[in-house]
C-alpha positions in Angstrom: 82.0 104.1 88.4 83.5 100.7 90.0 82.4 97.9 91.5 83.2 95.7 94.8 82.7 92.4 93.7 83.0 89.5 96.6 82.8 85.5 96.6 82.7 83.5 99.9 82.0 79.3 99.6 81.4 77.8 102.9 80.4 74.4 104.2 77.1 76.1 104.7 76.3 79.7 106.3 78.6 80.1 108.8 80.2 76.7 108.1 83.8 75.6 106.9 85.7 78.0 104.6 86.4 76.5 101.7 86.9 79.9 99.0 86.8 83.3 98.6 87.5 85.7 96.3 87.8 90.2 95.5 88.0 92.1 93.0 87.2 95.5 91.8 85.5 96.0 88.6 83.9 98.5 85.9 80.4 97.1 85.5 80.3 95.4 82.2 83.0 93.2 84.0 80.8 92.2 87.0 78.8 89.8 85.7 82.1 87.3 83.7 83.6 88.1 87.4 81.0 86.9 89.1 80.6 84.5 86.7 84.2 83.2 87.3 83.7 83.4 91.3 80.7 81.2 91.3 82.8 78.4 88.8 85.7 78.7 91.5 83.6 78.3 94.1 82.2 74.9 93.5 86.1 74.1 91.5 87.7 74.5 94.8 90.4 71.3 96.1 89.3 72.3 99.4 85.8 70.4 98.8 82.4 71.5 97.4 80.6 73.9 98.7 77.0 74.3 100.0 76.7 77.7 100.6 77.8 80.3 98.4 78.1 84.6 98.6 78.8 87.2 96.2 78.3 90.6 96.9 78.5 93.2 94.8 78.5 96.7 95.8 79.5 100.3 94.1 82.2 102.2 94.6 82.5 105.7 93.8 86.2 106.0 92.2 87.2 109.1 94.4 86.7 107.0 97.1 89.6 104.0 95.8 93.2 104.7 96.7 96.0 103.9 94.4 99.3 101.4 96.4 102.0 100.3 94.9 102.8 97.1 93.7 105.7 95.0 96.2 109.2 94.6 94.2 109.1 90.7 93.5 111.5 88.1 94.8 110.9 84.2 94.6 113.3 82.7 96.9 113.9 78.1 96.1 114.1 76.0 98.5 114.2 72.4 99.3 112.0 71.3 101.7 108.9 73.1 104.3 111.9 73.4 107.1 114.4 75.2 104.8 111.3 77.7 103.7 110.3 78.7 107.0 114.2 79.5 107.9 114.0 81.6 104.9 110.8 82.9 105.8 112.0 83.9 109.5 115.1 85.9 108.3 112.8 88.1 105.7 110.5 89.0 108.7 113.2 89.5 111.5 115.2 91.5 108.2 111.5 93.5 108.3 112.0 94.5 111.7 109.5 91.6 113.8 111.2 90.3 116.7 111.9 86.5 117.3 109.7 86.2 119.7 106.5 87.4 117.7 108.3 85.4 114.3 107.9 81.9 116.6 104.2 83.5 118.1 103.2 83.9 115.1 104.4 80.7 112.8 102.8 78.5 115.8 99.3 80.4 115.3 99.5 79.3 111.9 101.0 75.9 112.7 98.4 75.3 115.3 94.9 76.5 113.4 92.4 74.1 114.1 91.2 75.1 110.2 92.1 78.3 107.7 90.3 81.2 108.2 88.2 83.0 106.4 91.1 86.3 107.1 94.3 87.0 108.9 95.5 87.2 112.5 96.7 90.9 113.8 99.9 89.8 115.9 102.1 92.4 117.8 105.5 92.1 115.7 107.4 92.5 119.0 105.8 90.8 121.6 103.8 87.7 119.3 100.5 88.5 121.4 97.3 88.3 119.3 95.6 91.5 118.6 92.4 91.1 117.1 89.2 89.8 118.7 87.9 88.1 115.4 88.6 84.6 116.7 88.5 81.6 113.7 87.0 84.3 111.5 90.0 86.6 111.5 90.2 90.1 109.6 89.6 90.1 105.3 91.2 92.3 103.4 88.9 93.2 100.9 87.7 95.7 98.0 90.8 95.7 96.1 92.2 95.0 92.5 94.8 95.8 90.1 94.7 99.3 88.2 96.3 97.8 84.7 95.8 94.6 83.8 97.9 94.1 80.7 100.5 95.5 82.6 100.3 93.0 85.0 100.2 90.2 83.2 103.4 91.7 82.1 104.9 91.7 85.2 103.1 88.6 86.1 105.0 87.0 83.4 108.6 88.1 83.7 108.4 86.0 87.2 107.1 82.9 85.4 103.9 83.3 87.7 101.3 84.2 84.1 99.4 81.2 85.3 99.1 81.7 88.7 96.1 82.9 90.5 97.1 82.8 93.8 100.6 84.6 93.0 97.9 87.0 91.7 95.9 87.2 94.2 98.0 87.7 96.4 100.2 89.9 95.1 97.5 92.7 94.8 96.3 91.8 98.8 100.1 92.0 99.8 100.4 95.3 98.7 97.2 96.5 100.5 98.4 95.2 103.8 102.0 96.6 102.9 100.3 100.3 102.3 98.8 100.6 105.8 101.9 102.4 108.2 100.8 99.7 110.8 102.0 96.9 109.6 105.1 95.7 109.6 104.9 92.5 107.7 102.9 90.0 106.4 103.3 85.8 106.6 101.4 83.5 104.7 100.6 80.5 102.7 97.3 78.8 101.1 95.2 76.5 102.9 95.0 74.9 99.1 96.0 71.2 99.9 98.2 71.4 95.9 99.5 74.3 96.8 102.6 74.8 99.5 104.2 78.0 98.5 103.5 80.8 100.0 105.1 84.7 100.9 106.6 86.9 103.6 105.5 91.2 102.1 107.0 94.1 103.6 107.2 97.6 102.1 110.3 96.3 101.1 109.1 93.4 99.1 107.1 90.7 97.9 109.3 87.5 99.0 107.8 84.3 98.0 108.7 81.4 99.0 108.3 77.6 97.0 108.0 75.6 100.0 106.0 76.9 103.4 104.2 73.7 103.9 103.4 69.9 103.2 101.6 68.8 99.9 98.2 68.0 101.2 97.9 70.1 103.5 94.6 72.1 104.0 95.4 74.7 106.9 96.8 77.8 105.9 96.0 81.6 106.5 97.6 85.0 107.3 99.7 86.7 109.9 99.8 90.0 109.5 102.7 91.9 112.4 102.0 94.9 113.7 103.9 97.8 115.5 103.3 98.7 119.1 101.1 101.2 119.5 98.8 100.5 116.6 95.1 102.0 116.5 93.8 98.6 115.6 90.3 99.6 115.0 91.6 102.0 112.6 93.5 99.3 110.4 90.9 96.6 110.5 88.7 99.5 108.9 91.2 100.0 106.0 91.6 96.3 105.7 87.9 96.2 105.4 86.5 98.6 103.8 89.2 101.0 102.3 88.4 100.5 97.8 92.5 100.2 96.8 94.2 99.5 93.2 97.2 98.8 93.0 99.7 100.4 90.7 102.6 98.7 88.6 106.1 100.3 88.9 106.0 103.6 87.0 102.1 103.3 86.5 100.0 106.8 87.1 
């Protein structure tokens, strides 16, 4: 039996988003993981949380779906403009139209504040497809299947101490496994973390500069194929338990 452990920290019950975290762990890991999440909620660079919610939910193993982690590449860029140019190229290579790329980037830039979840955007027109407003669609109930193997993989890419990359790679694997999603664009809402990524089934492309240092605005855009069932996609992203596997891991 596994347990989904989820944390949300905010300024008030429905206030400004501060931090969030997702793990899928065994019974013996629940308490220490919850403690780690609580510590994180009270030490985030976005501010001090005055509301923290930690949810623990039993998850039968037979309901868990395994998905492959994406191949990782890093693009070093000199500044944000170069980073966003690289992101545009990667999104176009994944099949997103120029119109949708422009729209997705502008929707991220123009956010009044960071969202808890992601925007679902048409990969063809750039129109927003979900109705979740400023909350967004939160990808949930996920983790890595083999922590040791994953740690070795992260170390090979110099990311062993990078919790942002660790969590993003697991999330990106779950999202890419959804047949409706063509690609994902993300940069962090952490003021001190300026890297971001583009992900698709072709791989996870980490770009070293996608926003200005000190900016607390960040978010995710999932570029969705035309004709997709948004309700089915949302249900998968929010509710389907997933363990990501490394390379040839069974």
